[in-house]
GUROVO-255275 format. One record per residue (C-alpha): residue in three letters; residue number from 1; y, z, x. Coordinates in nm, 2 decimals. Each point is the difference from the previous one (the first is absolute). Layout:
BEGIN
 res   n     yy     zz     xx
 ALA NUM      Y      Z      X
...
***
This chain:
BEGIN
 res   n     yy     zz     xx
 UNK   1  -1.40  -0.11  -0.40
 UNK   2   0.10   0.34  -0.17
 UNK   3   0.34  -0.02  -0.18
 UNK   4   0.27   0.14   0.20
 UNK   5   0.22   0.27  -0.06
 UNK   6   0.34   0.12   0.04
 UNK   7   0.09   0.35   0.08
 UNK   8   0.27   0.21  -0.01
 UNK   9   0.05   0.27   0.30
 UNK  10  -0.16   0.26  -0.18
 UNK  11  -0.28  -0.25  -0.11
 UNK  12  -0.05  -0.16   0.32
 UNK  13  -0.06   0.37   0.17
 UNK  14  -0.23   0.06  -0.29
 UNK  15  -0.19  -0.35   0.08
 UNK  16   0.03   0.13   0.40
 UNK  17  -0.16   0.31  -0.06
 UNK  18  -0.37  -0.07  -0.08
 UNK  19   0.01  -0.24   0.27
 UNK  20   0.09   0.24   0.27
 UNK  21  -0.23   0.26  -0.15
 UNK  22  -0.29  -0.30   0.05
 UNK  23   0.14  -0.07   0.34
 UNK  24  -0.02   0.38   0.11
 UNK  25  -0.37   0.06  -0.17
 UNK  26  -0.12  -0.27   0.16
 UNK  27   0.12   0.06   0.36
 UNK  28   0.16  -0.31  -0.02
 UNK  29   0.31   0.08   0.25
 UNK  30  -0.17  -0.25   0.26
 UNK  31   0.18  -0.37  -0.01
 UNK  32  -0.09  -0.21  -0.28
 UNK  33  -0.19  -0.33   0.09
 UNK  34  -0.08  -0.36  -0.13
 UNK  35  -0.37   0.11  -0.05
 UNK  36   0.13   0.31  -0.21
 UNK  37   0.22  -0.21  -0.20
 UNK  38  -0.28  -0.24  -0.08
 UNK  39  -0.28   0.27  -0.03
 UNK  40   0.23   0.18  -0.32
 UNK  41   0.04  -0.36  -0.12
 UNK  42   0.38   0.06  -0.10
 UNK  43   0.30  -0.07   0.21
 UNK  44   0.30   0.23  -0.10
 UNK  45   0.38  -0.13   0.01
 UNK  46   0.29   0.15  -0.04
 UNK  47   0.35  -0.19  -0.14
 UNK  48   0.31  -0.01  -0.18
 UNK  49   0.09  -0.25  -0.27
 UNK  50   0.27  -0.29   0.12
 UNK  51  -0.05  -0.39  -0.02
 UNK  52  -0.05  -0.04   0.36
 UNK  53  -0.33   0.22  -0.01
 UNK  54  -0.14   0.06  -0.37
 UNK  55   0.10   0.00  -0.33
 UNK  56  -0.18  -0.07  -0.31
 UNK  57   0.10  -0.40  -0.11
 UNK  58  -0.14  -0.21  -0.31
 UNK  59  -0.33  -0.04   0.12
 UNK  60  -0.04   0.38   0.15
 UNK  61   0.04   0.18   0.34
 UNK  62   0.16  -0.18   0.30
 UNK  63   0.23  -0.05   0.23
 UNK  64   0.01  -0.11   0.39
 UNK  65  -0.19   0.31   0.14
 UNK  66  -0.22   0.07  -0.30
 UNK  67  -0.12  -0.32   0.00
 UNK  68  -0.12   0.00   0.37
 UNK  69  -0.18   0.34  -0.03
 UNK  70  -0.14  -0.11  -0.31
 UNK  71  -0.15  -0.31   0.23
 UNK  72  -0.08   0.26   0.28
 UNK  73  -0.18   0.26  -0.22
 UNK  74  -0.22  -0.31  -0.14
 UNK  75  -0.05  -0.12   0.35
 UNK  76  -0.15   0.36   0.08
 UNK  77  -0.19   0.01  -0.27
 UNK  78   0.16   0.33  -0.20
 UNK  79   0.16   0.07  -0.28
 UNK  80   0.39   0.03   0.07
 UNK  81   0.18   0.31  -0.16
 UNK  82   0.37   0.01  -0.01
 UNK  83   0.24   0.29  -0.08
 UNK  84   0.36  -0.07  -0.06
 UNK  85   0.29   0.28   0.16
 UNK  86   0.30   0.03  -0.06
 UNK  87   0.17  -0.11   0.31
 UNK  88  -0.05  -0.04   0.38
 UNK  89   0.04   0.31   0.07
 UNK  90  -0.33   0.14  -0.23
 UNK  91  -0.17  -0.32   0.16
 UNK  92   0.04   0.11   0.36
 UNK  93  -0.08   0.37  -0.10
 UNK  94  -0.34  -0.11  -0.15
 UNK  95  -0.05  -0.20   0.33
 UNK  96   0.11   0.33   0.23
 UNK  97  -0.28   0.18  -0.17
 UNK  98  -0.29  -0.28   0.03
 UNK  99   0.00  -0.01  -0.39
 UNK 100  -0.02  -0.37  -0.04
 UNK 101  -0.12  -0.26   0.25
 UNK 102   0.23  -0.22  -0.03
 UNK 103   0.45  -0.03  -0.10
 UNK 104   0.14  -0.27  -0.15
 UNK 105   0.33   0.10   0.04
 UNK 106   0.20  -0.31   0.12
 UNK 107   0.12   0.11   0.31
 UNK 108  -0.01  -0.06   0.36
 UNK 109  -0.19   0.15   0.27
 UNK 110   0.31   0.17   0.15
 UNK 111  -0.01   0.21   0.32
 UNK 112   0.01   0.32  -0.18
 UNK 113  -0.28  -0.07  -0.18
 UNK 114  -0.23  -0.15   0.25
 UNK 115  -0.14   0.37   0.13
 UNK 116  -0.08   0.03  -0.39
 UNK 117  -0.16  -0.31  -0.12
 UNK 118  -0.22  -0.27   0.11
 UNK 119   0.21  -0.32  -0.12
 UNK 120  -0.13  -0.35  -0.10
 UNK 121   0.27  -0.28  -0.09
 UNK 122  -0.03  -0.14  -0.35
 UNK 123   0.17  -0.39   0.11
 UNK 124   0.36   0.14  -0.15
 UNK 125   0.31  -0.02   0.22
 UNK 126   0.26   0.19  -0.12
 UNK 127   0.34   0.13   0.13
 UNK 128   0.24   0.33  -0.12
 UNK 129   0.32  -0.21  -0.22
 UNK 130   0.30   0.16  -0.06
 UNK 131   0.12  -0.10  -0.35
 UNK 132   0.34   0.09  -0.20
 UNK 133   0.13  -0.10  -0.34
 UNK 134   0.15  -0.34  -0.03
 UNK 135   0.35   0.13  -0.11
 UNK 136   0.01   0.20   0.30
 UNK 137   0.12  -0.14   0.39
 UNK 138  -0.31  -0.10   0.17
 UNK 139  -0.08   0.19   0.33
 UNK 140  -0.02  -0.27   0.27
 UNK 141  -0.15   0.27   0.28
 UNK 142  -0.16   0.31   0.02
 UNK 143   0.34   0.13   0.14
 UNK 144   0.18  -0.08  -0.35
 UNK 145  -0.27   0.25  -0.19
 UNK 146   0.23   0.31   0.19
 UNK 147   0.11   0.18  -0.29
 UNK 148  -0.25  -0.08  -0.22
 UNK 149  -0.30   0.17  -0.14
 UNK 150  -0.32  -0.24   0.02
 UNK 151  -0.26   0.11  -0.30
 UNK 152  -0.40  -0.09   0.09
 UNK 153  -0.34   0.11  -0.13
 UNK 154  -0.17   0.27   0.16
 UNK 155  -0.26  -0.07   0.30
 UNK 156   0.10  -0.34   0.02
 UNK 157   0.02  -0.26   0.28
 UNK 158   0.41   0.08   0.03
 UNK 159   0.05   0.34   0.13
 UNK 160  -0.16  -0.08   0.30
 UNK 161   0.24  -0.29   0.06
 UNK 162   0.30   0.19  -0.12
 UNK 163  -0.07   0.26   0.26
 UNK 164   0.00  -0.25   0.30
 UNK 165   0.32  -0.12  -0.14
 UNK 166   0.14   0.38  -0.02
 UNK 167  -0.03   0.02   0.39
 UNK 168   0.30  -0.29   0.05
 UNK 169   0.17   0.12  -0.35
 UNK 170  -0.02   0.37  -0.06
 UNK 171   0.25  -0.03  -0.34
 UNK 172  -0.31  -0.19  -0.18
 UNK 173  -0.13   0.19  -0.32
 UNK 174  -0.26  -0.07  -0.22
 UNK 175  -0.15   0.19  -0.28
 UNK 176  -0.39  -0.01  -0.09
 UNK 177  -0.12  -0.03  -0.38
 UNK 178  -0.36   0.13  -0.02
 UNK 179   0.00  -0.03  -0.36
 UNK 180   0.12  -0.38   0.00
 UNK 181  -0.17  -0.31   0.09
 UNK 182   0.12  -0.33   0.14
 UNK 183   0.06  -0.12  -0.37
 UNK 184   0.20   0.35  -0.07
 UNK 185   0.20  -0.06   0.31
 UNK 186   0.11  -0.33  -0.11
 UNK 187   0.08   0.09  -0.34
 UNK 188   0.24   0.26   0.13
 UNK 189   0.18  -0.25   0.25
 UNK 190   0.00  -0.26  -0.30
 UNK 191   0.17   0.25  -0.26
 UNK 192   0.22   0.10   0.29
 UNK 193  -0.14   0.35   0.02
 UNK 194  -0.09  -0.07   0.37
 UNK 195   0.26  -0.19   0.18
 UNK 196  -0.26  -0.13   0.31
 UNK 197  -0.36   0.08   0.06
 UNK 198  -0.29  -0.12   0.22
 UNK 199  -0.32  -0.17  -0.19
 UNK 200  -0.28  -0.15   0.19
 UNK 201   0.05  -0.36   0.01
 UNK 202  -0.37  -0.09  -0.22
 UNK 203   0.11   0.23  -0.27
 UNK 204   0.34  -0.16   0.02
 UNK 205  -0.14  -0.31  -0.05
 UNK 206  -0.23   0.11  -0.27
 UNK 207   0.28   0.16  -0.20
 UNK 208   0.31  -0.17   0.08
 UNK 209  -0.01  -0.26  -0.29
 UNK 210   0.03   0.32  -0.24
 UNK 211   0.32   0.18   0.13
 UNK 212   0.25  -0.31   0.07
 UNK 213   0.29   0.19   0.07
 UNK 214  -0.21   0.16   0.31
 UNK 215   0.09  -0.21   0.35
 UNK 216  -0.17  -0.04   0.33
 UNK 217   0.22   0.09   0.26
 UNK 218  -0.19   0.00   0.36
 UNK 219  -0.33   0.14   0.16
 UNK 220  -0.02   0.30   0.20
 UNK 221  -0.27  -0.07   0.20
 UNK 222  -0.26  -0.25   0.11
 UNK 223  -0.29  -0.09  -0.24
 UNK 224  -0.31   0.23  -0.01
 UNK 225  -0.36  -0.08  -0.10
 UNK 226  -0.02   0.24  -0.30
 UNK 227  -0.36   0.15   0.03
 UNK 228  -0.27   0.21  -0.19
 UNK 229  -0.05   0.36   0.12
 UNK 230  -0.28   0.21   0.14
 UNK 231  -0.05   0.37   0.06
 UNK 232  -0.02   0.04   0.37
 UNK 233  -0.29   0.21  -0.05
 UNK 234  -0.22  -0.26  -0.10
 UNK 235  -0.20  -0.16   0.29
 UNK 236   0.16  -0.33  -0.04
 UNK 237  -0.30  -0.16  -0.10
 UNK 238   0.14  -0.09  -0.35
 UNK 239   0.34  -0.11   0.14
 UNK 240  -0.17  -0.25   0.24
 UNK 241  -0.17  -0.15  -0.28
 UNK 242   0.28  -0.04  -0.22
 UNK 243   0.17  -0.17   0.31
 UNK 244  -0.27  -0.23   0.00
 UNK 245  -0.01  -0.07  -0.33
 UNK 246   0.37  -0.06  -0.01
 UNK 247   0.00  -0.22   0.32
 UNK 248  -0.29  -0.18  -0.16
 UNK 249   0.25  -0.06  -0.34
 UNK 250   0.25  -0.11   0.18
 UNK 251  -0.18  -0.28   0.21
 UNK 252  -0.17  -0.09  -0.34
 UNK 253   0.31  -0.07  -0.19
 UNK 254  -0.04   0.25  -0.25
 UNK 255   0.33   0.24   0.15
 UNK 256   0.18  -0.30  -0.01
 UNK 257  -0.09  -0.08  -0.41
 UNK 258   0.07   0.31  -0.07
 UNK 259   0.32   0.04   0.20
 UNK 260   0.12  -0.33  -0.23
 UNK 261  -0.16   0.14  -0.34
 UNK 262   0.23   0.33   0.04
 UNK 263   0.34  -0.12   0.21
 UNK 264  -0.02  -0.39  -0.03
 UNK 265   0.21  -0.02  -0.29
 UNK 266   0.24   0.26   0.08
 UNK 267   0.29  -0.21   0.05
 UNK 268   0.01  -0.22  -0.30
 UNK 269   0.30   0.24  -0.17
 UNK 270   0.34   0.03   0.13
 UNK 271   0.29   0.25  -0.14
 UNK 272   0.14  -0.26  -0.21
 UNK 273  -0.36  -0.12  -0.14
 UNK 274  -0.09   0.36  -0.06
 UNK 275   0.33   0.07  -0.23
 UNK 276  -0.08  -0.29  -0.19
 UNK 277  -0.36   0.01  -0.02
 UNK 278   0.10   0.39  -0.16
 UNK 279   0.22  -0.10  -0.19
 UNK 280  -0.22  -0.25  -0.18
 UNK 281  -0.28   0.26  -0.05
 UNK 282   0.26   0.22  -0.19
 UNK 283   0.16  -0.28  -0.22
 UNK 284  -0.23  -0.33  -0.01
 UNK 285  -0.35   0.13   0.03
 UNK 286   0.01   0.24  -0.29
 UNK 287   0.02  -0.32  -0.21
 UNK 288  -0.28  -0.14   0.10
 UNK 289  -0.26   0.33   0.13
 UNK 290  -0.15   0.04  -0.31
 UNK 291  -0.13  -0.36   0.04
 UNK 292  -0.12   0.04   0.36
 UNK 293  -0.17   0.22  -0.09
 UNK 294  -0.16  -0.12  -0.29
 UNK 295  -0.12  -0.33   0.16
 UNK 296  -0.11   0.22   0.34
 UNK 297  -0.24   0.20  -0.21
 UNK 298  -0.12  -0.32  -0.16
 UNK 299  -0.11  -0.18   0.32
 UNK 300  -0.08   0.31   0.19
 UNK 301   0.30   0.01   0.21
 UNK 302   0.24   0.26   0.15
 UNK 303   0.31  -0.04  -0.23
 UNK 304   0.25   0.05   0.31
 UNK 305  -0.17  -0.24   0.18
 UNK 306   0.05  -0.28  -0.26
 UNK 307   0.35   0.17  -0.07
 UNK 308   0.08  -0.07   0.41
 UNK 309  -0.15  -0.34  -0.05
 UNK 310   0.27  -0.10  -0.30
 UNK 311   0.28   0.17   0.18
 UNK 312  -0.09  -0.28   0.35
 UNK 313  -0.03  -0.25  -0.24
 UNK 314   0.33   0.08  -0.18
 UNK 315   0.17   0.34   0.00
 UNK 316  -0.14   0.01  -0.39
 UNK 317   0.21  -0.22  -0.13
 UNK 318  -0.15  -0.19  -0.26
 UNK 319   0.20  -0.32   0.01
 UNK 320  -0.03  -0.08   0.36
 UNK 321  -0.01  -0.33   0.08
 UNK 322  -0.09  -0.18   0.35
 UNK 323   0.10  -0.34   0.13
 UNK 324  -0.37  -0.09   0.01
 UNK 325  -0.03   0.06  -0.37
 UNK 326  -0.19   0.36  -0.01
 UNK 327   0.14   0.27  -0.22
 UNK 328  -0.01   0.30  -0.19
 UNK 329  -0.06   0.34   0.13
 UNK 330  -0.31  -0.09   0.19
 UNK 331   0.13  -0.36   0.10
 UNK 332  -0.30  -0.15  -0.10
 UNK 333  -0.06  -0.41   0.04
 UNK 334  -0.02  -0.23  -0.31
 UNK 335  -0.33  -0.08   0.11
 UNK 336  -0.11   0.38   0.04
 UNK 337   0.12   0.11  -0.35
 UNK 338  -0.19  -0.29  -0.15
 UNK 339  -0.31   0.05   0.17
 UNK 340   0.01   0.37  -0.07
 UNK 341   0.14  -0.02  -0.37
 UNK 342   0.35   0.09   0.03
 UNK 343   0.24  -0.18  -0.26
 UNK 344   0.31   0.14   0.09
 UNK 345   0.09   0.12   0.38
 UNK 346   0.35   0.08  -0.11
 UNK 347  -0.17   0.31  -0.23
 UNK 348  -0.04   0.30   0.22
 UNK 349  -0.32   0.08  -0.20
 UNK 350  -0.16  -0.30   0.08
 UNK 351   0.10  -0.02   0.34
 UNK 352  -0.12   0.34   0.09
 UNK 353  -0.35  -0.07  -0.16
 UNK 354  -0.01  -0.32   0.16
 UNK 355   0.08   0.13   0.36
 UNK 356  -0.24   0.31  -0.06
 UNK 357  -0.27  -0.28  -0.11
 UNK 358   0.05  -0.25   0.29
 UNK 359   0.03   0.31   0.27
 UNK 360  -0.34   0.10  -0.13
 UNK 361  -0.14  -0.34   0.00
 UNK 362   0.14  -0.07   0.34
 UNK 363  -0.14   0.33   0.15
 UNK 364  -0.36  -0.13  -0.12
 UNK 365   0.03  -0.27   0.18
 UNK 366   0.02   0.23   0.38
 UNK 367  -0.34   0.05   0.09
 UNK 368  -0.13   0.35  -0.10
 UNK 369  -0.12   0.07   0.34
 UNK 370   0.39   0.04   0.13
 UNK 371   0.03   0.40  -0.05
 UNK 372   0.35   0.12  -0.16
 UNK 373   0.26   0.01   0.02
 UNK 374  -0.02  -0.32   0.22
 UNK 375  -0.16  -0.17  -0.32
 UNK 376   0.33   0.07  -0.19
 UNK 377   0.21  -0.11   0.27
 UNK 378  -0.18  -0.35   0.02
 UNK 379   0.03  -0.01  -0.40
 UNK 380   0.38   0.03   0.04
 UNK 381   0.03  -0.26   0.26
 UNK 382  -0.21  -0.24  -0.18
 UNK 383   0.21   0.09  -0.35
 UNK 384   0.31  -0.13   0.24
 UNK 385  -0.10  -0.30   0.20
 UNK 386  -0.35  -0.13  -0.18
 UNK 387  -0.36   0.12   0.09
 UNK 388  -0.03  -0.37   0.18
 UNK 389   0.25   0.07   0.25
 UNK 390  -0.13   0.36   0.04
 UNK 391  -0.34  -0.12   0.09
 UNK 392   0.19  -0.22   0.26
 UNK 393   0.11   0.31   0.12
 UNK 394  -0.32   0.15   0.02
 UNK 395  -0.16  -0.26   0.18
 UNK 396   0.23  -0.09   0.28
 UNK 397  -0.01   0.42   0.05
 UNK 398  -0.39  -0.05   0.01
 UNK 399   0.10  -0.27   0.25
 UNK 400   0.22   0.21   0.21
 UNK 401  -0.32   0.24   0.04
 UNK 402   0.23   0.28  -0.25
 UNK 403  -0.16   0.12  -0.31
 UNK 404   0.01  -0.20  -0.29
 UNK 405  -0.03   0.31  -0.24
 UNK 406   0.25   0.21   0.14
 UNK 407   0.38  -0.04  -0.16
 UNK 408   0.14   0.11   0.38
 UNK 409  -0.16  -0.31   0.20
 UNK 410   0.05  -0.24  -0.28
 UNK 411   0.38   0.08  -0.08
 UNK 412   0.05  -0.15   0.36
 UNK 413  -0.15  -0.31  -0.13
 UNK 414   0.20  -0.07  -0.32
 UNK 415   0.28  -0.07   0.19
 UNK 416  -0.14  -0.29   0.18
 UNK 417  -0.09  -0.16  -0.30
 UNK 418   0.41  -0.15   0.04
 UNK 419  -0.06  -0.11   0.30
 UNK 420  -0.17  -0.39   0.01
 UNK 421  -0.18   0.05   0.34
 UNK 422  -0.21   0.28  -0.22
 UNK 423   0.01  -0.12  -0.35
 UNK 424  -0.10  -0.37   0.07
 UNK 425  -0.36   0.17   0.08
 UNK 426  -0.01   0.15  -0.34
 UNK 427  -0.13  -0.10  -0.31
 UNK 428   0.29   0.07  -0.19
 UNK 429   0.30  -0.05   0.22
 UNK 430   0.32   0.10   0.05
 UNK 431   0.11   0.35  -0.19
 UNK 432   0.29   0.20   0.06
 UNK 433  -0.25   0.27   0.16
 UNK 434   0.30   0.29   0.09
 UNK 435   0.06   0.02  -0.37
 UNK 436  -0.35   0.15  -0.12
 UNK 437   0.02   0.26   0.33
 UNK 438   0.33   0.11  -0.13
 UNK 439  -0.10  -0.02  -0.33
 UNK 440  -0.29   0.23   0.02
 UNK 441   0.19   0.29   0.24
 UNK 442   0.29  -0.02  -0.25
 UNK 443  -0.24   0.09  -0.30
 UNK 444  -0.17   0.24   0.19
 UNK 445   0.31   0.21   0.10
 UNK 446   0.11  -0.04  -0.40
 UNK 447  -0.32   0.15  -0.10
 UNK 448   0.06   0.29   0.24
 UNK 449   0.34   0.06  -0.13
 UNK 450  -0.10  -0.02  -0.36
 UNK 451  -0.31   0.25   0.09
 UNK 452   0.22   0.23   0.13
 UNK 453   0.25   0.03  -0.28
 UNK 454  -0.23  -0.06  -0.28
 UNK 455  -0.30   0.26   0.07
 UNK 456  -0.08   0.21  -0.29
 UNK 457   0.13   0.38   0.09
 UNK 458  -0.28   0.25   0.01
 UNK 459   0.08   0.32  -0.23
 UNK 460  -0.11   0.31   0.23
 UNK 461  -0.30   0.18  -0.13
 UNK 462   0.14   0.40   0.09
 UNK 463   0.32   0.11   0.17
 UNK 464  -0.18   0.03   0.31
 UNK 465  -0.08  -0.35   0.04
 UNK 466   0.35  -0.13  -0.08
 UNK 467   0.07  -0.08   0.36
 UNK 468  -0.26  -0.28   0.08
 UNK 469  -0.15  -0.29  -0.16
 UNK 470  -0.42   0.03  -0.01
 UNK 471  -0.14  -0.29   0.18
 UNK 472  -0.36   0.04  -0.19
 UNK 473   0.11  -0.07  -0.36
 UNK 474   0.10   0.32  -0.14
 UNK 475   0.36   0.04  -0.10
 UNK 476   0.28   0.13   0.22
 UNK 477   0.35  -0.05   0.01
 UNK 478   0.16  -0.20   0.29
 UNK 479   0.33   0.20   0.11
 UNK 480   0.03   0.31   0.19
 UNK 481   0.22   0.28  -0.06
 UNK 482   0.22  -0.09   0.30
 UNK 483   0.00  -0.40  -0.12
 UNK 484   0.08   0.16  -0.36
 UNK 485   0.30   0.18   0.15
 UNK 486   0.12  -0.31   0.19
 UNK 487  -0.03  -0.20  -0.33
 UNK 488  -0.25  -0.20  -0.19
 UNK 489  -0.09  -0.30   0.22
 UNK 490  -0.03  -0.20  -0.31
 UNK 491   0.35   0.02  -0.05
 UNK 492   0.07  -0.18   0.32
 UNK 493   0.01  -0.33   0.05
 UNK 494  -0.20  -0.18  -0.06
 UNK 495  -0.08   0.20  -0.30
 UNK 496  -0.34   0.19  -0.15
 UNK 497  -0.13   0.00   0.34
 UNK 498  -0.37   0.13   0.02
 UNK 499  -0.15   0.13   0.33
 UNK 500  -0.19  -0.24   0.19
 UNK 501   0.06  -0.39  -0.03
 UNK 502  -0.36  -0.19  -0.03
 UNK 503  -0.05  -0.27   0.30
 UNK 504  -0.12  -0.33  -0.17
***
């Protein structure tokens, strides 16, 4: 796949111009067909950066919709070419001119869009949710919104919901912000700049932990299926192929697995937990960050994952001791410490070194055939409950006709190890099987926040590039002029925010 690029408005126009010329010269006013895509050997998609759609994670480009699009291109046997627009308005503009095959915008097939696009549902349901700052009064119903301006992103699912309500509430007011995404809206509610706003429930789920002062009030309407959009000028064969392909992924469990990957761990950090974690990142982590970095490098680990394990184990307290005798920052047992050559478990450096070494050994036990990120999640569960109990749960999973190599399946069976009717059938017996499930979900969430807070800041290459981040590895800055005017997000809670949180 060619490297994805992100464009400013001028750059996007410059990209579209040669495509438009090609269309005119080739006489391609006829509808795009599946056969033409396969003949050209390229599937063109237009999208935007959002943790629900497309972003650069620790292992490269990812995102729920992107992963589906990549699989669809592979299924068709073509190259996937990605262009990143600034917002949904640009995506819809590109689609209206039939300059891309598919738009990944994270919006539903609303009534006002049905004459413009073919829509294919992606398996994600979302609602338009009213949010507010936790220090203000909570609105209970739509009637409580009178006299308040609601803030929302442009070309979202929300405005048509508000227009329906306006028939009953003529004083309902809202303001659309073309320069903001969902995270930008959340950031302004967090600081109190916006009193109330409307965001999609799935984007709130993915971002909520980074804005702990934001509260959810109520939904404006029923959940709607988010969809891929295809220009209506197409003859429908490409969208029909996509629909058939996504239905197949729903039937074989791939959609559920991807949903668990991106959304399955998002409820593990509440307001108090988030505030506490941010406080410890600022006050405890600096004492040990160099050790986490050094030993993660030595054992070829992501240092933020190693730090997240340490936080889950001890909240980065080097003298932590449990009633069962595990101790130290990485909470190693005496037996484990002896096996990996650690003499003093209460010494932070020895403990972190031991944790890195032990996790590496555990990770190597997990079968190579299990792909990432599931292999890491299995390793985390094994680190917590022991490899034998994990294998018992995988056998129970397989016996029930589910996939023992898929975390979303195995995590359903781990809790059964605490029930006699189940653990009596296993080799290693009883285990508190709920604990590794919570353990893995917590670490995944801590990792998300660390990645968000501690991403290195990229410097702009030129003055014209200071408003966006290049996603193909070239330098860029992460704040738009509008964001700068509203205050550097890195100064907000959590401190030193980056752009998009990778999802482990």
